[in-house]
C-alpha positions as CSV (number, residue, x, y, z in Angstrom):
1,M,-0.3,0.2,0.0
2,S,1.3,3.4,-1.2
3,R,2.0,5.9,1.5
4,K,-0.6,8.2,-0.2
5,I,-3.3,5.7,0.0
6,F,-2.6,5.1,3.4
7,I,-3.2,8.6,4.4
8,V,-6.4,8.8,2.9
9,I,-8.1,5.7,4.5
10,A,-7.0,7.3,7.7
11,I,-8.4,10.8,7.1
12,V,-11.4,9.0,5.9
13,L,-11.6,6.9,9.4
14,V,-10.8,10.1,11.4
15,I,-14.0,11.8,9.6
16,F,-16.0,8.6,10.2
17,I,-15.5,8.7,13.7
18,I,-15.9,12.4,14.2
19,A,-19.4,11.8,12.2
20,L,-20.4,9.3,15.0
21,I,-19.4,11.3,17.9
22,G,-21.6,14.1,16.4
23,Y,-24.4,12.2,15.8
24,Y,-24.4,10.9,19.3
25,F,-24.4,14.0,20.9
26,L,-26.4,16.1,18.7
27,V,-29.2,13.3,18.1
28,V,-29.1,10.7,20.5
29,S,-28.7,12.7,23.5
30,N,-31.1,15.2,22.6
31,N,-33.6,13.1,21.9
32,G,-33.5,11.2,25.1
33,G,-32.0,7.9,23.6
34,S,-31.0,4.6,25.3
35,A,-27.4,6.0,25.7
36,G,-28.6,8.4,28.4
37,N,-30.3,5.7,30.5
38,T,-27.5,3.3,30.6
39,S,-25.1,2.7,33.4
40,S,-23.1,-0.7,35.0
41,G,-25.2,-2.1,37.7
42,F,-26.1,1.0,40.5
43,K,-22.8,2.4,39.9
44,G,-24.5,4.7,37.2
45,F,-27.6,5.2,39.6
46,F,-25.9,7.5,42.4
47,P,-26.7,9.9,43.6
48,F,-30.2,8.5,44.0
49,G,-33.4,10.2,42.8
50,Q,-31.9,11.3,39.3
51,N,-34.9,11.3,37.0
52,S,-36.2,13.4,33.8
53,A,-39.6,14.5,33.2
54,P,-41.9,12.6,31.2
55,N,-42.3,13.4,27.6
56,A,-45.8,13.1,25.8
57,S,-44.3,12.5,22.3
58,T,-41.6,9.9,23.5
59,T,-44.9,7.9,25.2
60,A,-46.4,8.3,21.9
61,Q,-43.6,6.9,19.7
62,T,-42.6,4.2,22.2
63,G,-45.9,2.8,22.6
64,G,-46.4,3.9,25.9
65,Q,-43.2,3.1,27.6
66,T,-43.8,6.9,30.0
67,G,-47.1,7.4,31.7
68,Q,-50.1,5.1,30.9
69,L,-49.2,2.2,28.7
70,T,-50.6,0.7,25.6
71,A,-48.9,-2.5,25.9
72,T,-50.6,-5.9,25.3
73,S,-50.8,-6.1,28.7
74,T,-53.2,-3.7,29.6
75,L,-55.7,-5.2,27.0
76,N,-58.3,-7.9,28.2
77,F,-57.9,-7.1,31.7
78,T,-61.2,-9.0,32.8
79,Q,-59.2,-12.4,31.9
80,K,-59.2,-14.5,34.7
81,L,-55.6,-15.1,33.9
82,R,-53.9,-11.9,32.7
83,E,-50.0,-11.4,31.3
84,L,-49.1,-8.3,33.3
85,W,-45.5,-7.9,31.8
86,S,-43.9,-10.0,29.0
87,D,-40.2,-8.9,29.9
88,P,-38.2,-10.4,32.7
89,T,-39.6,-9.1,36.0
90,A,-37.3,-8.9,39.1
91,G,-40.2,-8.9,41.4
92,A,-43.6,-7.5,42.4
93,G,-45.5,-6.2,45.5
94,L,-49.3,-6.6,46.1
95,L,-51.4,-3.7,47.5
96,D,-55.3,-3.9,48.1
97,T,-56.4,0.1,48.0
98,E,-60.2,1.1,48.0
99,A,-60.4,1.5,44.2
100,G,-59.0,-2.3,44.0
101,T,-55.5,-4.1,43.9
102,V,-52.5,-2.9,42.3
103,V,-49.3,-4.2,41.6
104,R,-45.8,-3.1,41.6
105,F,-43.1,-4.3,40.1
106,V,-39.6,-3.9,38.4
107,D,-38.3,-4.4,34.9
108,V,-35.1,-6.5,34.9
109,A,-33.6,-4.7,32.0
110,T,-33.8,-1.1,33.2
111,G,-34.6,-1.2,36.7
112,F,-37.9,0.9,35.9
113,V,-40.7,0.9,38.6
114,Y,-44.2,0.2,36.8
115,E,-48.0,0.1,38.6
116,T,-50.8,-2.1,37.0
117,Q,-54.5,-2.0,38.1
118,L,-55.8,-5.4,38.3
119,F,-59.2,-4.2,38.1
120,S,-58.8,-1.9,35.2
121,P,-56.5,-1.6,32.2
122,V,-54.5,1.3,33.8
123,Q,-50.6,0.5,33.7
124,T,-48.2,3.6,34.2
125,R,-44.7,3.7,34.6
126,I,-44.3,5.3,37.9
127,S,-40.3,6.0,38.1
128,N,-37.5,5.9,35.3
129,T,-34.8,6.2,37.4
130,T,-32.2,3.3,35.9
131,M,-31.4,0.6,37.8
132,P,-30.2,-1.9,35.2
133,M,-29.9,-5.7,35.6
134,T,-31.8,-5.8,39.2
135,Y,-32.2,-9.5,39.3
136,N,-34.4,-9.4,42.7
137,A,-36.7,-7.5,44.1
138,V,-38.9,-7.9,47.1
139,W,-41.7,-5.4,48.2
140,G,-42.8,-4.2,51.3
141,N,-44.0,-1.0,53.0
142,G,-47.3,-1.0,51.6
143,N,-45.8,-1.0,48.0
144,Q,-43.6,2.1,48.5
145,S,-40.3,0.2,49.1
146,F,-38.7,-2.5,47.8
147,V,-34.9,-4.4,48.3
148,A,-33.0,-4.7,45.3
149,Q,-30.4,-6.7,44.5
150,Y,-27.9,-7.1,41.5
151,L,-24.8,-8.8,40.4
152,K,-21.6,-6.9,40.2
153,D,-19.4,-7.4,37.1
154,D,-17.7,-10.4,38.8
155,N,-21.0,-12.2,38.3
156,E,-20.6,-13.1,42.1
157,T,-20.8,-10.4,44.1
158,I,-24.5,-9.2,45.2
159,D,-25.1,-5.8,46.0
160,T,-28.1,-4.9,48.0
161,Y,-30.2,-1.8,48.3
162,V,-33.4,-0.5,50.0
163,M,-35.2,1.7,47.3
164,T,-38.3,3.9,48.2
165,V,-40.7,5.5,45.6
166,K,-41.4,9.0,46.4
167,N,-44.9,9.9,45.6
168,V,-45.1,13.1,43.8
169,A,-48.6,14.6,43.1
170,T,-47.2,17.1,40.4
171,T,-45.9,14.4,38.0
172,T,-46.4,11.2,36.6
173,E,-43.1,9.8,37.5
174,N,-41.7,9.7,41.0
175,P,-38.2,9.8,42.1
176,I,-36.5,7.0,44.0
177,S,-34.3,7.5,47.3
178,G,-32.3,4.7,49.2
179,F,-29.5,3.1,50.6
180,V,-27.0,0.5,50.5
181,L,-27.8,-2.3,53.2
182,A,-25.0,-4.2,53.7
183,D,-22.2,-5.6,52.3
184,G,-22.2,-9.2,51.7
185,V,-26.2,-9.9,52.0
186,A,-26.5,-13.5,51.3
187,D,-30.7,-13.6,51.8
188,V,-33.4,-11.2,52.4
189,S,-37.1,-11.4,53.2
190,V,-39.4,-8.8,53.7
191,L,-43.0,-8.6,55.4
192,G,-44.6,-5.4,55.7
193,D,-42.6,-2.8,57.1
194,N,-40.2,-5.5,58.7
195,L,-37.2,-6.4,56.9
196,F,-34.7,-9.2,57.5
197,Y,-31.5,-10.2,56.2
198,L,-28.3,-12.2,56.5
199,T,-24.6,-11.4,56.1
200,Q,-22.1,-14.4,55.7
201,N,-18.3,-14.2,56.1
202,D,-15.7,-16.9,57.2
203,A,-16.8,-17.2,60.6
204,G,-20.7,-17.8,59.6
205,T,-23.8,-16.1,59.0
206,Q,-25.0,-13.1,61.0
207,G,-29.0,-12.1,60.9
208,F,-30.3,-8.5,61.4
209,L,-34.0,-7.3,61.7
210,T,-34.5,-3.6,60.7
211,A,-37.2,-1.3,59.5
212,M,-37.6,-0.9,55.7
213,D,-35.8,2.6,56.7
214,G,-32.9,0.9,57.8
215,L,-33.4,2.6,61.6
216,K,-33.7,0.5,64.6
217,R,-31.3,-2.2,63.2
218,K,-30.9,-5.3,65.3
219,Q,-29.1,-8.6,65.2
220,I,-30.7,-11.5,66.3
221,W,-28.7,-14.2,64.8
222,N,-25.0,-15.3,64.9
223,S,-24.4,-18.9,63.6
224,P,-21.4,-20.8,62.2
225,L,-24.2,-22.3,59.8
226,R,-23.9,-21.3,56.3
227,E,-26.2,-21.3,53.3
228,L,-29.3,-20.3,54.8
229,L,-32.7,-19.2,53.6
230,S,-34.9,-16.7,55.7
231,Q,-38.8,-16.2,56.0
232,L,-40.5,-13.6,57.9
233,V,-42.9,-15.4,59.7
234,N,-44.1,-12.2,61.5
235,G,-42.9,-8.8,62.2
236,T,-40.5,-10.1,65.4
237,T,-40.1,-13.9,64.2
238,V,-37.9,-15.2,61.4
239,A,-38.2,-18.8,60.1
240,L,-34.2,-19.9,59.1
241,T,-33.9,-23.2,56.9
242,T,-30.9,-24.7,55.3
243,K,-30.4,-24.6,51.9
244,P,-32.1,-27.9,49.8
245,Y,-29.9,-30.5,48.9
246,P,-31.0,-34.0,47.7
247,G,-30.4,-36.4,50.7
248,V,-28.5,-34.1,53.0
249,P,-29.9,-33.4,56.1
250,G,-32.0,-30.4,56.7
251,F,-33.1,-28.2,59.5
252,L,-35.4,-25.4,60.7
253,F,-35.1,-22.9,62.9
254,T,-37.2,-19.9,64.1
255,V,-35.6,-16.8,66.0
256,D,-37.3,-13.9,67.5
257,N,-36.1,-10.4,68.0
258,S,-35.0,-10.7,71.2
259,G,-32.7,-13.8,69.5
260,K,-34.3,-16.6,70.9
261,T,-33.8,-19.6,69.0
262,K,-35.6,-22.6,68.4
263,E,-35.4,-25.7,66.5
264,I,-38.4,-26.9,64.9
265,L,-37.2,-29.6,62.4
266,A,-34.0,-31.6,62.1
267,N,-32.5,-34.0,60.0
268,I,-35.1,-33.9,57.2
269,P,-33.5,-34.9,53.9
270,G,-33.5,-32.6,51.5
271,L,-35.8,-29.9,53.6
272,S,-37.7,-27.3,52.0
273,D,-40.3,-25.6,53.9
274,L,-42.8,-22.9,54.1
275,V,-44.1,-21.7,57.7
276,S,-47.9,-20.9,58.1
277,P,-48.1,-17.1,59.2
278,D,-48.9,-17.9,62.6
279,G,-45.8,-20.4,62.9
280,S,-48.1,-23.0,63.9
281,E,-47.6,-25.6,61.1
282,V,-45.0,-26.2,58.5
283,L,-45.5,-27.1,54.4
284,V,-42.4,-29.7,54.3
285,L,-40.9,-31.1,51.2
286,S,-38.4,-34.2,51.8
287,Q,-36.1,-35.3,48.9
288,T,-34.6,-38.5,48.9
289,D,-35.0,-40.5,45.4
290,S,-38.4,-39.1,45.5
291,A,-40.0,-35.9,46.3
292,Q,-42.4,-35.8,49.2
293,M,-44.5,-33.3,51.0
294,F,-46.0,-33.4,54.6
295,L,-48.0,-30.8,56.7
296,Y,-46.1,-30.4,60.0
297,D,-48.0,-29.7,63.5
298,V,-45.3,-27.8,65.5
299,K,-47.4,-28.2,68.6
300,A,-48.2,-31.6,68.1
301,G,-45.3,-32.6,66.5
302,T,-46.8,-34.8,64.0
303,Y,-46.5,-35.4,59.9
304,A,-49.4,-35.8,57.7
305,P,-48.8,-36.4,53.8
306,V,-49.9,-33.8,51.3
307,T,-50.5,-34.7,47.8
308,P,-49.8,-34.0,44.9
309,A,-46.2,-32.9,45.9
310,T,-44.9,-30.1,44.5
311,F,-42.1,-27.5,45.9
312,P,-42.8,-25.0,49.0
313,E,-41.1,-22.4,47.0
314,K,-44.5,-22.7,44.8
315,C,-47.1,-22.2,47.4
316,V,-48.4,-19.3,49.1
317,W,-50.7,-19.6,52.5
318,S,-54.2,-18.2,52.8
319,K,-54.4,-15.3,54.8
320,K,-58.1,-16.0,55.9
321,D,-58.0,-19.5,56.2
322,A,-55.2,-21.3,58.1
323,S,-56.0,-24.5,56.6
324,V,-55.6,-23.4,53.3
325,V,-52.6,-23.0,50.9
326,Y,-52.8,-22.1,47.0
327,C,-49.7,-23.9,45.2
328,A,-48.3,-24.0,41.5
329,V,-48.0,-27.9,41.1
330,P,-45.9,-29.2,38.0
331,E,-47.7,-31.5,35.5
332,E,-44.4,-33.4,35.5
333,N,-43.5,-36.3,38.1
334,L,-40.9,-35.1,40.5
335,D,-37.9,-36.9,42.1
336,G,-35.3,-36.3,44.6
337,S,-33.6,-34.0,42.3
338,S,-36.1,-32.1,40.8
339,L,-35.9,-29.1,43.1
340,L,-32.1,-28.5,43.0
341,N,-32.2,-28.6,39.1
342,W,-35.1,-26.3,39.1
343,Y,-33.1,-24.0,41.4
344,M,-30.1,-24.4,38.8
345,G,-32.2,-23.9,35.8
346,E,-31.4,-27.1,34.3
347,V,-34.9,-28.1,34.1
348,A,-38.2,-26.2,33.9
349,F,-41.9,-27.6,34.5
350,T,-45.5,-26.8,33.4
351,D,-47.5,-25.9,36.0
352,D,-51.2,-25.8,37.4
353,I,-52.5,-24.0,40.2
354,W,-54.0,-26.0,43.2
355,K,-56.2,-25.1,46.1
356,Y,-55.4,-27.1,49.1
357,N,-57.4,-27.5,52.2
358,L,-55.2,-29.2,54.6
359,K,-57.8,-29.7,57.2
360,Q,-59.8,-31.6,54.9
361,N,-56.8,-33.3,53.5
362,T,-58.1,-32.3,50.1
363,A,-57.2,-30.7,47.2
364,A,-58.1,-29.7,43.6
365,I,-56.9,-27.6,40.4
366,V,-58.3,-24.1,40.1
367,E,-56.3,-23.1,36.8
368,N,-55.0,-25.0,34.1
369,L,-52.4,-22.4,33.2
370,S,-51.0,-23.8,30.0
371,G,-54.4,-24.3,28.7
372,D,-55.7,-20.8,29.6
373,S,-52.4,-18.6,28.5
374,G,-51.5,-21.3,25.5
375,Q,-47.8,-21.6,26.8
376,A,-45.8,-23.6,29.9
377,I,-45.8,-21.7,32.7
378,D,-43.4,-22.6,35.3
379,V,-44.4,-20.5,38.6
380,E,-42.0,-18.7,40.9
381,K,-42.5,-15.9,43.5
382,P,-46.3,-16.4,44.0
383,L,-48.1,-13.7,46.2
384,L,-51.5,-13.7,47.3
385,S,-53.5,-10.3,47.4
386,D,-55.0,-9.6,51.0
387,S,-58.5,-9.7,49.7
388,E,-57.4,-13.5,48.1
389,Q,-59.2,-12.4,44.9
390,Y,-55.6,-12.3,42.9
391,L,-52.8,-14.5,42.8
392,I,-49.5,-12.7,40.9
393,F,-46.5,-14.7,39.9
394,I,-43.7,-14.8,37.5
395,N,-43.1,-17.5,35.1
396,K,-39.3,-18.7,35.5
397,R,-39.1,-19.6,32.0
398,D,-39.1,-16.3,30.8
399,G,-39.4,-14.0,33.7
400,S,-42.9,-12.4,32.5
401,L,-45.4,-11.9,35.5
402,W,-49.1,-12.9,35.8
403,S,-52.1,-12.5,37.6
404,L,-55.0,-15.0,38.2
405,D,-58.4,-13.5,39.7
406,L,-59.3,-16.6,41.8
407,S,-63.1,-15.3,42.2
408,K,-63.6,-16.3,38.5
């Protein structure tokens, strides 16, 4: 290549690069393009509350990504089974209001917060503060706050934040404020205004009970045990279970806000469980070569078989009847390694929704999810509204968010 041709090529490349830079600043930035909303995790989120005002013309062009939406999720809101959001969802919260039940949820890709009215076609984006790649969001505080978790760039370290949506009457979108919860949070659970989280280090695990505003934090757990899952049973009591592994003895403890610990279950192979709201009963999954489900009476110390078997992770207790549980039950047969494979994403299931009456020892299908939706749904993170009219859940297959009207 001659020197003259080389110089010409170099000049062309420089002009091309300058043109790209000019296009970005003159077109993309001025038009509120995606480049202005990207960041790496929460690093680009601070300071909290950075937000941009909604733009009506942008709303029309994007099919309702700001303000009131016109996406397919807002159509046919009277359906018994309704897809609320088709993209991956980090987590949702339910709140019954005088008008009806509303759902708030976090979009994984952007971290934007949305709100859907289950009694109408209205769906709005209530905050456009960018919090990309939030993989878990647990709601509390009357749907005003949520705990957000995401993986850092090393795909191992978890950052955890408590976020609060600040309602501003003069705008359709609201800023978000928040704070870092703690370093090394291994597990978190929320109930109402209360928050419990576990931190993990070389010495074991430490558990802290606090309000959603981060005040009045109190350590109530300290143990060499690692790999624990937590469940806030009520405002002052936490259930702690060793993570399930097929054939490995599992343990369930409760600890109250004074630090008093009680062993509830011991040496249950592959233990997974769900404690009732009053703490008197436990839905238990035992995993050896097969998967078997039981109801454990804490006071009597007795077990009663429950069929069909499913994962307690797919269940939610009734808030009105202590003997009733709603569960997503796989149509496929379960074995002793099904739960582990499900956690690891190596297997997906096709679920139906069942209603169990544990007192009468009966169970019945209330919804054939695949038949009604036309697709396979693998339920995770189920939630029941206080009125018990609605059950919401995430389809683990694609992260989409769904609601089921139990009154129909």
